[in-house]
mmCIF file of the C-alpha atoms, coordinates in Angstrom:
data_MODEL
# 
_entry.id   MODEL 
# 
loop_
_atom_site.group_PDB 
_atom_site.id 
_atom_site.type_symbol 
_atom_site.label_atom_id 
_atom_site.label_alt_id 
_atom_site.label_comp_id 
_atom_site.label_asym_id 
_atom_site.label_entity_id 
_atom_site.label_seq_id 
_atom_site.pdbx_PDB_ins_code 
_atom_site.Cartn_x 
_atom_site.Cartn_y 
_atom_site.Cartn_z 
_atom_site.occupancy 
_atom_site.B_iso_or_equiv 
_atom_site.pdbx_formal_charge 
_atom_site.auth_seq_id 
_atom_site.auth_comp_id 
_atom_site.auth_asym_id 
_atom_site.auth_atom_id 
_atom_site.pdbx_PDB_model_num 
ATOM 1  C CA . ILE A 1 1  ? -3.282  48.059 4.488   1.00 0.00 ? 1  ILE A CA 1 
ATOM 2  C CA . LYS A 1 2  ? -5.550  50.281 2.890   1.00 0.00 ? 2  LYS A CA 1 
ATOM 3  C CA . PRO A 1 3  ? -8.960  48.516 2.290   1.00 0.00 ? 3  PRO A CA 1 
ATOM 4  C CA . ARG A 1 4  ? -10.180 48.837 -1.402  1.00 0.00 ? 4  ARG A CA 1 
ATOM 5  C CA . TYR A 1 5  ? -13.268 50.719 -0.799  1.00 0.00 ? 5  TYR A CA 1 
ATOM 6  C CA . SER A 1 6  ? -11.157 53.575 0.879   1.00 0.00 ? 6  SER A CA 1 
ATOM 7  C CA . PHE A 1 7  ? -9.352  55.247 -2.167  1.00 0.00 ? 7  PHE A CA 1 
ATOM 8  C CA . LYS A 1 8  ? -9.679  55.118 -6.119  1.00 0.00 ? 8  LYS A CA 1 
ATOM 9  C CA . ARG A 1 9  ? -6.764  55.104 -8.510  1.00 0.00 ? 9  ARG A CA 1 
ATOM 10 C CA . LYS A 1 10 ? -6.752  57.299 -11.478 1.00 0.00 ? 10 LYS A CA 1 
ATOM 11 C CA . GLU A 1 11 ? -4.222  56.968 -14.335 1.00 0.00 ? 11 GLU A CA 1 
ATOM 12 C CA . ILE A 1 12 ? -2.486  60.671 -14.568 1.00 0.00 ? 12 ILE A CA 1 
ATOM 13 C CA . GLN A 1 13 ? 0.118   59.471 -17.446 1.00 0.00 ? 13 GLN A CA 1 
ATOM 14 C CA . PRO A 1 14 ? 0.515   56.356 -19.304 1.00 0.00 ? 14 PRO A CA 1 
ATOM 15 C CA . GLY A 1 15 ? 1.621   53.964 -16.321 1.00 0.00 ? 15 GLY A CA 1 
ATOM 16 C CA . VAL A 1 16 ? 1.680   56.360 -13.630 1.00 0.00 ? 16 VAL A CA 1 
ATOM 17 C CA . PHE A 1 17 ? -1.150  56.250 -11.262 1.00 0.00 ? 17 PHE A CA 1 
ATOM 18 C CA . GLN A 1 18 ? -2.345  58.636 -8.225  1.00 0.00 ? 18 GLN A CA 1 
ATOM 19 C CA . THR A 1 19 ? -4.312  57.407 -5.470  1.00 0.00 ? 19 THR A CA 1 
ATOM 20 C CA . VAL A 1 20 ? -6.893  59.455 -3.638  1.00 0.00 ? 20 VAL A CA 1 
ATOM 21 C CA . ASP A 1 21 ? -8.605  58.580 -0.575  1.00 0.00 ? 21 ASP A CA 1 
ATOM 22 C CA . ILE A 1 22 ? -12.333 58.653 -0.206  1.00 0.00 ? 22 ILE A CA 1 
ATOM 23 C CA . ASP A 1 23 ? -13.890 59.370 3.023   1.00 0.00 ? 23 ASP A CA 1 
ATOM 24 C CA . PHE A 1 24 ? -16.997 57.056 3.959   1.00 0.00 ? 24 PHE A CA 1 
ATOM 25 C CA . PRO A 1 25 ? -17.488 58.415 7.685   1.00 0.00 ? 25 PRO A CA 1 
ATOM 26 C CA . ASN A 1 26 ? -20.311 55.766 8.416   1.00 0.00 ? 26 ASN A CA 1 
ATOM 27 C CA . THR A 1 27 ? -18.192 52.645 7.532   1.00 0.00 ? 27 THR A CA 1 
ATOM 28 C CA . THR A 1 28 ? -18.149 50.409 10.835  1.00 0.00 ? 28 THR A CA 1 
ATOM 29 C CA . GLU A 1 29 ? -14.733 49.134 12.308  1.00 0.00 ? 29 GLU A CA 1 
ATOM 30 C CA . SER A 1 30 ? -15.863 45.510 11.475  1.00 0.00 ? 30 SER A CA 1 
ATOM 31 C CA . TYR A 1 31 ? -16.123 46.334 8.036   1.00 0.00 ? 31 TYR A CA 1 
ATOM 32 C CA . LYS A 1 32 ? -12.936 48.084 7.852   1.00 0.00 ? 32 LYS A CA 1 
ATOM 33 C CA . LEU A 1 33 ? -11.453 44.970 9.639   1.00 0.00 ? 33 LEU A CA 1 
ATOM 34 C CA . TYR A 1 34 ? -13.241 42.487 7.177   1.00 0.00 ? 34 TYR A CA 1 
ATOM 35 C CA . SER A 1 35 ? -11.941 44.584 4.155   1.00 0.00 ? 35 SER A CA 1 
ATOM 36 C CA . LYS A 1 36 ? -8.612  44.264 5.324   1.00 0.00 ? 36 LYS A CA 1 
ATOM 37 C CA . SER A 1 37 ? -8.798  40.585 6.201   1.00 0.00 ? 37 SER A CA 1 
ATOM 38 C CA . VAL A 1 38 ? -9.786  39.699 2.568   1.00 0.00 ? 38 VAL A CA 1 
ATOM 39 C CA . ILE A 1 39 ? -6.642  41.535 1.381   1.00 0.00 ? 39 ILE A CA 1 
ATOM 40 C CA . ALA A 1 40 ? -4.452  39.695 3.945   1.00 0.00 ? 40 ALA A CA 1 
ATOM 41 C CA . SER A 1 41 ? -6.126  36.297 3.007   1.00 0.00 ? 41 SER A CA 1 
ATOM 42 C CA . ASP A 1 42 ? -5.035  37.058 -0.825  1.00 0.00 ? 42 ASP A CA 1 
ATOM 43 C CA . ILE A 1 43 ? -1.577  37.661 0.322   1.00 0.00 ? 43 ILE A CA 1 
ATOM 44 C CA . LYS A 1 44 ? -1.794  34.340 1.923   1.00 0.00 ? 44 LYS A CA 1 
ATOM 45 C CA . GLU A 1 45 ? -3.518  32.485 -0.831  1.00 0.00 ? 45 GLU A CA 1 
ATOM 46 C CA . CYS A 1 46 ? -0.990  34.022 -3.865  1.00 0.00 ? 46 CYS A CA 1 
ATOM 47 C CA . VAL A 1 47 ? 2.272   34.138 -2.043  1.00 0.00 ? 47 VAL A CA 1 
ATOM 48 C CA . CYS A 1 48 ? 2.417   31.472 1.135   1.00 0.00 ? 48 CYS A CA 1 
ATOM 49 C CA . ARG A 1 49 ? 3.541   28.399 0.272   1.00 0.00 ? 49 ARG A CA 1 
ATOM 50 C CA . ALA A 1 50 ? 3.705   25.265 2.573   1.00 0.00 ? 50 ALA A CA 1 
ATOM 51 C CA . PRO A 1 51 ? 7.393   23.673 2.740   1.00 0.00 ? 51 PRO A CA 1 
ATOM 52 C CA . GLY A 1 52 ? 8.093   20.173 2.129   1.00 0.00 ? 52 GLY A CA 1 
ATOM 53 C CA . THR A 1 53 ? 9.979   19.717 5.129   1.00 0.00 ? 53 THR A CA 1 
ATOM 54 C CA . PRO A 1 54 ? 9.549   21.456 8.447   1.00 0.00 ? 54 PRO A CA 1 
ATOM 55 C CA . TYR A 1 55 ? 10.736  24.758 8.502   1.00 0.00 ? 55 TYR A CA 1 
ATOM 56 C CA . ASP A 1 56 ? 14.271  25.495 9.355   1.00 0.00 ? 56 ASP A CA 1 
ATOM 57 C CA . GLU A 1 57 ? 15.507  29.292 9.730   1.00 0.00 ? 57 GLU A CA 1 
ATOM 58 C CA . SER A 1 58 ? 18.578  28.547 8.154   1.00 0.00 ? 58 SER A CA 1 
ATOM 59 C CA . ALA A 1 59 ? 17.748  26.879 5.316   1.00 0.00 ? 59 ALA A CA 1 
ATOM 60 C CA . TYR A 1 60 ? 15.224  29.633 4.160   1.00 0.00 ? 60 TYR A CA 1 
ATOM 61 C CA . SER A 1 61 ? 17.541  32.727 5.003   1.00 0.00 ? 61 SER A CA 1 
ATOM 62 C CA . ASN A 1 62 ? 18.476  33.147 1.459   1.00 0.00 ? 62 ASN A CA 1 
ATOM 63 C CA . ILE A 1 63 ? 15.061  32.563 -0.237  1.00 0.00 ? 63 ILE A CA 1 
ATOM 64 C CA . PRO A 1 64 ? 14.402  35.627 -2.764  1.00 0.00 ? 64 PRO A CA 1 
ATOM 65 C CA . MET A 1 65 ? 11.691  38.011 -2.102  1.00 0.00 ? 65 MET A CA 1 
ATOM 66 C CA . THR A 1 66 ? 8.366   37.619 -3.646  1.00 0.00 ? 66 THR A CA 1 
ATOM 67 C CA . PRO A 1 67 ? 6.596   40.989 -4.311  1.00 0.00 ? 67 PRO A CA 1 
ATOM 68 C CA . TYR A 1 68 ? 3.015   41.490 -3.921  1.00 0.00 ? 68 TYR A CA 1 
ATOM 69 C CA . GLU A 1 69 ? 1.211   44.694 -5.091  1.00 0.00 ? 69 GLU A CA 1 
ATOM 70 C CA . LEU A 1 70 ? -1.407  45.742 -2.835  1.00 0.00 ? 70 LEU A CA 1 
ATOM 71 C CA . PRO A 1 71 ? -4.484  47.512 -3.901  1.00 0.00 ? 71 PRO A CA 1 
ATOM 72 C CA . ASP A 1 72 ? -3.449  50.822 -3.726  1.00 0.00 ? 72 ASP A CA 1 
ATOM 73 C CA . GLY A 1 73 ? -0.415  50.358 -5.822  1.00 0.00 ? 73 GLY A CA 1 
ATOM 74 C CA . GLN A 1 74 ? 2.053   49.859 -3.232  1.00 0.00 ? 74 GLN A CA 1 
ATOM 75 C CA . SER A 1 75 ? 4.527   46.854 -3.572  1.00 0.00 ? 75 SER A CA 1 
ATOM 76 C CA . ILE A 1 76 ? 5.741   44.631 -0.580  1.00 0.00 ? 76 ILE A CA 1 
ATOM 77 C CA . ALA A 1 77 ? 8.393   42.184 -0.534  1.00 0.00 ? 77 ALA A CA 1 
ATOM 78 C CA . ILE A 1 78 ? 7.867   38.823 1.541   1.00 0.00 ? 78 ILE A CA 1 
ATOM 79 C CA . GLY A 1 79 ? 10.713  36.538 2.042   1.00 0.00 ? 79 GLY A CA 1 
ATOM 80 C CA . ALA A 1 80 ? 10.923  33.429 4.334   1.00 0.00 ? 80 ALA A CA 1 
ATOM 81 C CA . ASP A 1 81 ? 8.168   34.398 5.934   1.00 0.00 ? 81 ASP A CA 1 
ATOM 82 C CA . ARG A 1 82 ? 5.978   32.745 3.186   1.00 0.00 ? 82 ARG A CA 1 
ATOM 83 C CA . PHE A 1 83 ? 7.039   29.505 4.412   1.00 0.00 ? 83 PHE A CA 1 
ATOM 84 C CA . LYS A 1 84 ? 7.198   30.118 8.105   1.00 0.00 ? 84 LYS A CA 1 
ATOM 85 C CA . ILE A 1 85 ? 3.374   31.100 8.255   1.00 0.00 ? 85 ILE A CA 1 
ATOM 86 C CA . PRO A 1 86 ? 2.007   28.010 6.920   1.00 0.00 ? 86 PRO A CA 1 
ATOM 87 C CA . ASP A 1 87 ? 4.252   25.790 8.819   1.00 0.00 ? 87 ASP A CA 1 
ATOM 88 C CA . VAL A 1 88 ? 2.320   26.718 11.818  1.00 0.00 ? 88 VAL A CA 1 
ATOM 89 C CA . LEU A 1 89 ? -0.578  24.896 10.513  1.00 0.00 ? 89 LEU A CA 1 
ATOM 90 C CA . PHE A 1 90 ? 1.579   21.621 10.454  1.00 0.00 ? 90 PHE A CA 1 
ATOM 91 C CA . ASN A 1 91 ? 3.567   22.467 13.659  1.00 0.00 ? 91 ASN A CA 1 
ATOM 92 C CA . PRO A 1 92 ? 1.253   24.507 16.231  1.00 0.00 ? 92 PRO A CA 1 
ATOM 93 C CA . SER A 1 93 ? 4.338   24.625 18.673  1.00 0.00 ? 93 SER A CA 1 
ATOM 94 C CA . PHE A 1 94 ? 6.135   26.584 16.058  1.00 0.00 ? 94 PHE A CA 1 
ATOM 95 C CA . GLY A 1 95 ? 4.003   29.666 16.236  1.00 0.00 ? 95 GLY A CA 1 
ATOM 96 C CA . SER A 1 96 ? 4.475   30.043 20.013  1.00 0.00 ? 96 SER A CA 1 
# 
């Protein structure tokens, strides 16, 4: 995951974007980690769902993938994990 401050996107043709990296040499590791956690939090809030019943691997095996576009334009697809991750909040032993 690239933090938002570390690149800029420019449109080279209508609908076609190019990502150009920007170097900030004095950026601290804690700020880099914070910037990445903001993106991860957005993924969690936009994609993850708490299942209505306890998570069962076989029940969610055929769940369609949900796309998420990262700030740099890359797209990732998240499947059954979007239900598995929040379920740990309700069943802590599941995460171990």
